[in-house]
OpenMM code with the backbone's topology and positions (N, CA, C; nanometers):
from openmm import Vec3, app, unit

residues = "MET SER LEU ALA LEU THR GLY GLU GLY SER ALA LYS LEU VAL THR VAL SER GLY GLU ILE ASP MET SER ASN ALA HIS LEU LEU THR GLU LEU VAL GLU CYS VAL CYS ARG PRO PRO VAL PRO THR ILE ALA VAL ASP LEU SER ALA VAL ARG PHE PHE SER ALA HIS GLY VAL SER ALA LEU LEU GLN ALA GLN HIS PHE ALA ALA THR ALA GLY ALA THR LEU LEU LEU ARG ASP PRO ALA PRO CYS VAL ILE TYR ILE LEU ALA THR ALA GLY ALA LEU ALA LYS PHE PRO LEU SER ARG GLY VAL ASP ARG PRO PRO HIS PRO ARG ALA THR THR VAL ASP LEU VAL THR PRO VAL ARG ARG HIS PRO".split()
positions = [
    Vec3(10.5020, 22.4788, 0.7387),
    Vec3(10.4668, 22.5676, 0.6134),
    Vec3(10.5999, 22.4943, 0.5298),
    Vec3(10.5141, 22.4158, 0.4109),
    Vec3(10.6230, 22.4371, 0.2977),
    Vec3(10.5284, 22.5547, 0.1839),
    Vec3(10.6501, 22.6103, 0.0874),
    Vec3(10.6164, 22.6837, 0.0217),
    Vec3(10.6594, 22.6277, -0.1257),
    Vec3(10.5781, 22.6339, -0.2543),
    Vec3(10.6574, 22.5892, -0.3699),
    Vec3(10.5988, 22.7325, -0.4624),
    Vec3(10.6703, 22.7489, -0.5377),
    Vec3(10.6469, 22.8570, -0.6388),
    Vec3(10.6478, 22.8042, -0.7610),
    Vec3(10.5586, 22.7794, -0.8721),
    Vec3(10.5925, 22.7547, -1.0117),
    Vec3(10.5228, 22.8538, -1.1078),
    Vec3(10.5652, 22.8268, -1.1842),
    Vec3(10.4984, 22.9852, -1.3332),
    Vec3(10.4994, 22.9280, -1.4734),
    Vec3(10.4098, 22.9294, -1.5385),
    Vec3(10.3960, 22.9123, -1.6539),
    Vec3(10.3630, 23.0484, -1.7427),
    Vec3(10.5081, 23.1252, -1.8296),
    Vec3(10.4069, 23.2307, -1.8753),
    Vec3(10.4262, 23.3558, -1.7227),
    Vec3(10.3514, 23.4665, -1.7179),
    Vec3(10.3473, 23.5553, -1.6305),
    Vec3(10.2956, 23.5222, -1.5099),
    Vec3(10.1825, 23.3727, -1.5629),
    Vec3(10.1064, 23.3198, -1.4489),
    Vec3(10.2333, 23.3227, -1.3297),
    Vec3(10.1787, 23.2989, -1.2070),
    Vec3(10.2340, 23.2116, -1.1282),
    Vec3(10.1450, 23.1709, -0.9763),
    Vec3(10.2186, 23.0465, -0.9604),
    Vec3(10.1239, 22.9804, -0.8623),
    Vec3(10.1795, 22.9383, -0.7073),
    Vec3(10.1602, 22.9765, -0.5764),
    Vec3(10.2084, 22.9446, -0.4972),
    Vec3(10.1544, 22.8294, -0.3995),
    Vec3(10.1643, 22.7053, -0.4039),
    Vec3(10.1096, 22.6085, -0.3399),
    Vec3(10.1724, 22.6452, -0.2356),
    Vec3(10.1324, 22.6006, -0.1210),
    Vec3(10.1211, 22.6426, 0.0756),
    Vec3(10.0617, 22.5066, 0.1129),
    Vec3(10.1090, 22.3984, 0.1829),
    Vec3(10.0931, 22.3044, 0.2439),
    Vec3(10.1311, 22.2990, 0.3861),
    Vec3(10.0357, 22.2472, 0.4961),
    Vec3(10.1139, 22.2480, 0.6313),
    Vec3(10.0669, 22.3491, 0.7058),
    Vec3(10.0757, 22.4134, 0.8062),
    Vec3(10.0255, 22.4803, 0.8909),
    Vec3(10.0911, 22.5952, 0.8668),
    Vec3(9.9687, 22.6995, 0.8533),
    Vec3(9.9683, 22.8799, 0.8580),
    Vec3(9.9996, 22.9241, 0.9950),
    Vec3(10.0511, 22.9843, 1.0866),
    Vec3(10.0271, 23.0481, 1.1909),
    Vec3(10.1644, 23.1564, 1.2198),
    Vec3(10.1546, 23.2263, 1.3741),
    Vec3(10.2303, 23.3344, 1.3400),
    Vec3(10.3812, 23.2841, 1.4034),
    Vec3(10.4141, 23.1611, 1.3433),
    Vec3(10.5686, 23.1559, 1.3272),
    Vec3(10.6125, 23.1868, 1.1679),
    Vec3(10.4975, 23.1265, 1.1188),
    Vec3(10.5490, 23.1633, 0.9537),
    Vec3(10.4780, 23.2246, 0.8265),
    Vec3(10.3449, 23.2824, 0.9006),
    Vec3(10.2904, 23.3350, 0.7956),
    Vec3(10.3819, 23.4870, 0.7090),
    Vec3(10.4534, 23.5141, 0.7634),
    Vec3(10.5442, 23.6124, 0.7548),
    Vec3(10.5337, 23.5640, 0.5620),
    Vec3(10.5903, 23.4591, 0.6100),
    Vec3(10.7081, 23.3765, 0.4370),
    Vec3(10.6032, 23.3704, 0.3374),
    Vec3(10.4965, 23.3680, 0.4233),
    Vec3(10.3862, 23.3651, 0.2234),
    Vec3(10.3506, 23.5003, 0.1873),
    Vec3(10.3679, 23.5832, 0.2628),
    Vec3(10.3360, 23.7709, 0.2125),
    Vec3(10.4456, 23.8233, 0.1428),
    Vec3(10.5819, 23.7032, 0.2491),
    Vec3(10.7445, 23.7722, 0.1439),
    Vec3(10.7020, 23.7057, -0.0034),
    Vec3(10.7268, 23.5619, -0.0015),
    Vec3(10.6892, 23.5179, -0.1380),
    Vec3(10.6367, 23.5877, -0.2184),
    Vec3(10.4921, 23.6541, -0.2126),
    Vec3(10.3628, 23.6625, -0.2633),
    Vec3(10.4142, 23.8304, -0.3225),
    Vec3(10.5108, 23.9126, -0.2596),
    Vec3(10.5790, 24.0369, -0.2628),
    Vec3(10.6921, 24.0493, -0.3276),
    Vec3(10.7699, 23.9020, -0.3357),
    Vec3(10.9250, 23.8647, -0.4638),
    Vec3(10.8112, 23.8512, -0.5656),
    Vec3(10.7065, 23.7775, -0.5746),
    Vec3(10.6626, 23.7334, -0.7539),
    Vec3(10.6013, 23.8417, -0.8037),
    Vec3(10.5779, 23.9612, -0.7258),
    Vec3(10.4918, 24.1282, -0.7431),
    Vec3(10.5884, 24.1917, -0.8390),
    Vec3(10.6300, 24.1319, -0.9236),
    Vec3(10.7490, 24.2118, -1.0562),
    Vec3(10.6630, 24.2258, -1.1252),
    Vec3(10.6425, 24.3131, -1.2161),
    Vec3(10.5669, 24.3105, -1.3455),
    Vec3(10.6414, 24.2312, -1.4672),
    Vec3(10.5646, 24.1781, -1.5726),
    Vec3(10.4253, 24.1336, -1.5765),
    Vec3(10.4194, 24.0451, -1.4345),
    Vec3(10.2988, 24.0310, -1.3993),
    Vec3(10.2497, 23.8910, -1.3614),
    Vec3(10.0767, 23.9578, -1.2736),
    Vec3(10.0329, 23.8592, -1.4400),
    Vec3(9.8530, 23.9429, -1.4028),
    Vec3(9.7770, 23.8358, -1.3439),
    Vec3(9.8118, 23.7409, -1.3065),
    Vec3(9.7274, 23.6168, -1.2348),
    Vec3(9.8586, 23.5506, -1.1153),
    Vec3(9.8404, 23.5718, -0.9900),
    Vec3(9.8919, 23.5126, -0.8850),
    Vec3(9.8108, 23.4300, -0.8169),
    Vec3(9.8567, 23.2677, -0.7743),
    Vec3(9.7323, 23.1612, -0.7404),
    Vec3(9.8454, 23.1085, -0.6124),
    Vec3(9.7191, 23.1132, -0.5022),
    Vec3(9.7851, 23.0816, -0.3979),
    Vec3(9.7240, 22.9406, -0.3499),
    Vec3(9.7579, 22.7978, -0.4064),
    Vec3(9.6960, 22.6831, -0.3828),
    Vec3(9.6658, 22.6479, -0.2197),
    Vec3(9.6071, 22.6777, -0.1643),
    Vec3(9.5159, 22.6755, -0.0015),
    Vec3(9.4985, 22.5129, 0.0689),
    Vec3(9.4613, 22.3894, -0.1063),
    Vec3(9.3998, 22.2838, -0.0654),
    Vec3(9.4567, 22.1588, 0.0355),
    Vec3(9.6144, 22.2067, 0.0549),
    Vec3(9.6879, 22.1252, 0.1467),
    Vec3(9.7414, 22.1885, 0.2613),
    Vec3(9.6545, 22.2663, 0.2986),
    Vec3(9.5899, 22.3524, 0.4344),
    Vec3(9.5687, 22.2549, 0.5850),
    Vec3(9.6524, 22.2762, 0.6705),
    Vec3(9.5826, 22.1886, 0.7977),
    Vec3(9.5615, 22.2251, 0.8712),
    Vec3(9.6170, 22.3874, 0.8886),
    Vec3(9.5791, 22.4863, 1.0071),
    Vec3(9.5954, 22.6258, 0.9322),
    Vec3(9.5187, 22.6556, 0.9858),
    Vec3(9.4957, 22.8176, 0.9496),
    Vec3(9.4435, 22.9284, 1.0578),
    Vec3(9.5601, 23.0092, 1.1198),
    Vec3(9.5457, 23.1126, 1.2323),
    Vec3(9.5376, 23.2255, 1.1318),
    Vec3(9.4706, 23.3378, 1.2185),
    Vec3(9.4348, 23.4779, 1.2436),
    Vec3(9.5609, 23.5555, 1.1407),
    Vec3(9.6685, 23.5019, 1.1323),
    Vec3(9.7710, 23.5405, 1.1360),
    Vec3(9.7893, 23.5370, 0.9640),
    Vec3(9.7299, 23.3591, 0.9325),
    Vec3(9.7166, 23.3917, 0.8110),
    Vec3(9.6090, 23.4444, 0.7389),
    Vec3(9.5257, 23.4726, 0.7532),
    Vec3(9.4184, 23.5936, 0.7222),
    Vec3(9.4953, 23.7069, 0.7217),
    Vec3(9.5721, 23.7815, 0.8101),
    Vec3(9.6505, 23.8727, 0.8074),
    Vec3(9.7531, 23.8584, 0.6563),
    Vec3(9.8136, 23.7698, 0.6444),
    Vec3(9.9221, 23.7390, 0.5578),
    Vec3(9.8711, 23.7487, 0.4228),
    Vec3(9.7404, 23.7119, 0.3825),
    Vec3(9.6538, 23.6653, 0.2361),
    Vec3(9.6318, 23.8430, 0.2127),
    Vec3(9.6158, 23.8763, 0.3553),
    Vec3(9.4987, 24.0096, 0.3510),
    Vec3(9.6451, 24.1380, 0.2847),
    Vec3(9.7784, 24.1033, 0.3499),
    Vec3(9.8440, 24.1785, 0.2891),
    Vec3(9.9683, 24.1594, 0.0882),
    Vec3(9.9247, 24.0045, 0.0863),
    Vec3(9.9511, 23.9301, -0.0305),
    Vec3(9.8701, 24.0211, -0.0980),
    Vec3(9.7278, 24.0184, -0.0575),
    Vec3(9.6511, 24.0793, -0.1927),
    Vec3(9.6766, 24.2173, -0.2144),
    Vec3(9.7361, 24.3116, -0.0887),
    Vec3(9.7427, 24.4313, -0.1304),
    Vec3(9.8754, 24.4517, -0.2082),
    Vec3(9.9921, 24.3693, -0.1698),
    Vec3(10.1435, 24.3652, -0.2647),
    Vec3(10.0540, 24.3258, -0.4378),
    Vec3(9.9916, 24.2446, -0.4372),
    Vec3(9.9567, 24.1809, -0.5593),
    Vec3(9.8714, 24.3299, -0.6478),
    Vec3(9.7513, 24.3746, -0.5670),
    Vec3(9.6802, 24.4740, -0.5713),
    Vec3(9.7864, 24.5942, -0.6293),
    Vec3(9.8420, 24.6476, -0.5695),
    Vec3(9.9607, 24.7325, -0.5864),
    Vec3(10.0410, 24.7065, -0.7344),
    Vec3(10.0441, 24.6021, -0.7514),
    Vec3(10.1608, 24.5262, -0.8821),
    Vec3(10.0632, 24.5546, -1.0049),
    Vec3(9.9519, 24.5556, -0.9950),
    Vec3(9.8551, 24.5254, -1.1141),
    Vec3(9.8188, 24.3879, -1.1275),
    Vec3(9.8314, 24.3520, -1.0263),
    Vec3(9.8135, 24.1338, -1.0405),
    Vec3(9.6789, 24.1412, -0.9144),
    Vec3(9.6533, 24.0224, -0.9918),
    Vec3(9.5149, 23.9502, -0.9078),
    Vec3(9.5496, 23.8503, -0.8773),
    Vec3(9.5634, 23.8106, -0.7091),
    Vec3(9.5904, 23.7040, -0.6329),
    Vec3(9.4476, 23.6250, -0.5579),
    Vec3(9.4003, 23.5218, -0.5962),
    Vec3(9.3173, 23.4198, -0.6519),
    Vec3(9.3677, 23.3183, -0.4982),
    Vec3(9.2788, 23.2835, -0.4505),
    Vec3(9.2833, 23.1670, -0.3713),
    Vec3(9.2385, 23.0006, -0.3980),
    Vec3(9.3486, 22.9225, -0.4410),
    Vec3(9.2881, 22.8518, -0.5428),
    Vec3(9.2656, 22.7159, -0.4356),
    Vec3(9.1215, 22.6294, -0.4158),
    Vec3(9.1176, 22.5142, -0.3680),
    Vec3(9.1241, 22.5063, -0.2132),
    Vec3(9.0857, 22.6152, -0.1392),
    Vec3(9.1211, 22.6663, 0.0203),
    Vec3(9.0609, 22.5301, 0.1042),
    Vec3(9.1356, 22.4591, 0.1630),
    Vec3(9.0882, 22.3910, 0.2588),
    Vec3(8.9731, 22.4586, 0.3326),
    Vec3(8.9176, 22.3339, 0.3668),
    Vec3(8.7985, 22.3595, 0.4941),
    Vec3(8.8753, 22.4669, 0.6154),
    Vec3(8.9680, 22.4507, 0.6661),
    Vec3(8.9870, 22.5035, 0.7690),
    Vec3(8.9996, 22.6675, 0.7159),
    Vec3(9.0638, 22.6670, 0.5946),
    Vec3(9.0821, 22.8874, 0.5895),
    Vec3(9.0003, 22.8778, 0.5294),
    Vec3(8.8680, 22.8496, 0.4908),
    Vec3(8.7338, 22.8882, 0.4814),
    Vec3(8.6837, 22.9281, 0.5542),
    Vec3(8.6520, 22.8669, 0.6742),
    Vec3(8.5818, 22.8490, 0.8178),
    Vec3(8.6356, 22.9737, 0.8821),
    Vec3(8.8111, 22.9876, 0.8801),
    Vec3(8.8650, 23.1320, 0.9477),
    Vec3(8.8341, 23.2140, 0.8833),
    Vec3(8.8545, 23.2454, 0.7298),
    Vec3(8.8281, 23.3742, 0.6421),
    Vec3(8.6556, 23.4387, 0.6240),
    Vec3(8.5992, 23.3030, 0.6483),
    Vec3(8.4519, 23.3298, 0.6631),
    Vec3(8.4451, 23.4281, 0.7847),
    Vec3(8.4921, 23.3429, 0.9360),
    Vec3(8.4566, 23.3962, 1.0571),
    Vec3(8.5106, 23.5560, 1.0706),
    Vec3(8.6384, 23.5782, 1.0080),
    Vec3(8.6996, 23.7122, 0.9626),
    Vec3(8.6498, 23.7731, 0.9672),
    Vec3(8.5484, 23.7524, 0.8154),
    Vec3(8.4560, 23.8863, 0.7408),
    Vec3(8.5344, 23.9052, 0.6349),
    Vec3(8.6622, 23.7723, 0.6323),
    Vec3(8.7478, 23.8651, 0.4909),
    Vec3(8.7363, 23.7531, 0.3994),
    Vec3(8.6549, 23.6263, 0.3667),
    Vec3(8.6272, 23.5818, 0.2363),
    Vec3(8.5411, 23.5996, 0.1052),
    Vec3(8.4926, 23.7271, 0.1572),
    Vec3(8.4297, 23.7696, -0.0185),
    Vec3(8.5555, 23.8595, -0.0260),
    Vec3(8.6368, 23.8945, 0.0326),
    Vec3(8.7841, 23.9841, -0.0661),
    Vec3(8.8743, 23.9284, -0.1408),
    Vec3(8.8214, 23.7911, -0.1544),
    Vec3(8.9266, 23.6955, -0.2270),
    Vec3(8.8699, 23.5910, -0.3460),
    Vec3(8.9104, 23.6428, -0.4514),
    Vec3(8.8369, 23.5423, -0.5789),
    Vec3(8.8986, 23.3840, -0.5496),
    Vec3(8.8275, 23.2947, -0.5894),
    Vec3(8.8245, 23.1893, -0.5108),
    Vec3(8.8458, 23.0840, -0.7165),
    Vec3(8.9336, 22.9753, -0.6824),
    Vec3(8.9444, 22.8909, -0.8384),
    Vec3(8.9638, 22.7922, -0.7628),
    Vec3(8.9106, 22.6590, -0.8534),
    Vec3(8.9374, 22.5370, -0.8455),
    Vec3(9.0457, 22.4983, -0.9071),
    Vec3(9.1455, 22.3913, -0.8540),
    Vec3(9.2353, 22.3586, -0.9775),
    Vec3(9.1514, 22.3005, -1.0603),
    Vec3(9.2555, 22.2374, -1.1513),
    Vec3(9.2241, 22.1589, -1.2517),
    Vec3(9.2007, 21.9901, -1.2153),
    Vec3(9.0773, 21.9221, -1.2763),
    Vec3(9.1359, 21.7586, -1.2277),
    Vec3(9.0911, 21.7839, -1.0966),
    Vec3(9.0091, 21.8709, -1.0358),
    Vec3(8.9972, 21.8296, -0.8463),
    Vec3(8.8598, 21.8559, -0.8257),
    Vec3(8.8362, 21.7876, -0.7703),
    Vec3(8.6652, 21.7731, -0.7501),
    Vec3(8.6326, 21.8767, -0.6461),
    Vec3(8.5133, 21.9461, -0.6295),
    Vec3(8.5411, 22.0726, -0.5326),
    Vec3(8.4665, 22.0021, -0.4170),
    Vec3(8.4797, 22.0481, -0.3180),
    Vec3(8.4594, 21.9782, -0.1734),
    Vec3(8.3975, 22.0607, -0.1041),
    Vec3(8.3057, 22.0883, -0.0261),
    Vec3(8.2087, 22.1396, 0.0427),
    Vec3(8.2719, 22.2655, 0.1136),
    Vec3(8.1939, 22.3748, 0.0515),
    Vec3(8.2428, 22.4998, 0.1200),
    Vec3(8.1447, 22.5890, 0.2088),
    Vec3(8.1356, 22.6453, 0.3180),
    Vec3(8.0977, 22.7045, 0.3703),
    Vec3(8.0884, 22.8350, 0.3317),
    Vec3(8.0145, 22.9040, 0.2516),
    Vec3(8.0091, 23.0798, 0.2437),
    Vec3(7.9500, 23.1326, 0.3441),
    Vec3(7.8864, 23.1220, 0.4223),
    Vec3(7.8976, 23.1706, 0.5849),
    Vec3(7.8951, 23.1079, 0.6680),
    Vec3(7.9317, 23.2035, 0.7983),
    Vec3(7.9533, 23.0722, 0.9213),
    Vec3(7.8776, 23.1466, 0.9931),
    Vec3(7.7881, 23.0465, 1.0841),
    Vec3(7.6780, 23.0952, 1.2231),
    Vec3(7.7916, 23.0480, 1.3381),
    Vec3(7.8021, 23.1939, 1.3820),
    Vec3(7.8549, 23.1764, 1.5480),
    Vec3(7.7803, 23.1005, 1.6538),
    Vec3(7.8019, 23.0174, 1.7036),
    Vec3(7.6974, 23.0197, 1.7980),
    Vec3(7.7740, 23.0643, 1.9429),
    Vec3(7.6798, 23.1045, 2.1075),
    Vec3(7.7690, 23.1289, 2.1525),
    Vec3(7.6554, 23.0373, 2.2444),
    Vec3(7.7724, 22.9755, 2.3245),
    Vec3(7.7646, 22.8770, 2.4349),
    Vec3(7.6441, 22.9181, 2.5299),
    Vec3(7.5654, 22.8074, 2.5792),
    Vec3(7.4625, 22.8402, 2.7034),
    Vec3(7.5092, 22.8009, 2.7996),
    Vec3(7.5381, 22.8528, 2.9176),
    Vec3(7.5777, 22.8116, 3.0128),
    Vec3(7.4816, 22.7927, 3.1232),
    Vec3(7.4468, 22.6017, 3.1486),
    Vec3(7.3771, 22.5553, 3.2616),
    Vec3(7.4372, 22.5851, 3.3367),
    Vec3(7.3117, 22.6191, 3.4904),
    Vec3(7.3582, 22.6414, 3.6662),
    Vec3(7.2985, 22.4878, 3.6966),
    Vec3(7.3637, 22.4560, 3.8081),
    Vec3(7.3100, 22.3441, 3.8175),
    Vec3(7.2268, 22.3269, 3.8918),
] * unit.nanometer
topology = app.Topology()
chain = topology.addChain("A")
for resn in residues:
    res = topology.addResidue(resn, chain)
    for name in ("N", "CA", "C"):
        topology.addAtom(name, app.Element.getBySymbol(name[0]), res)
């Protein structure tokens, strides 16, 4: 995973690329926690270049959102990759985050709900 922090005025942008898993998800949370120093009205987390997203990523985003809310900031997800949308929706956490689209980026299809399918076992 690669993290980059940029800012314009009091708004901050955290750009994430690569894989978010149990070995590195805490780094995202720690970066957002460091950014949550007043005045920070908005923290956008760009997830468009994420290739793999685990349950640890869900936990990291929920913790980051808590840190932001405690500091009086808004945490929003910018252009989450399809794998991020899928895992957040499956975990029931997608509706907890405001979503935004980056400037000059075409929208990619997003699933707002996920239908879980139970595999049918066929007996020979």
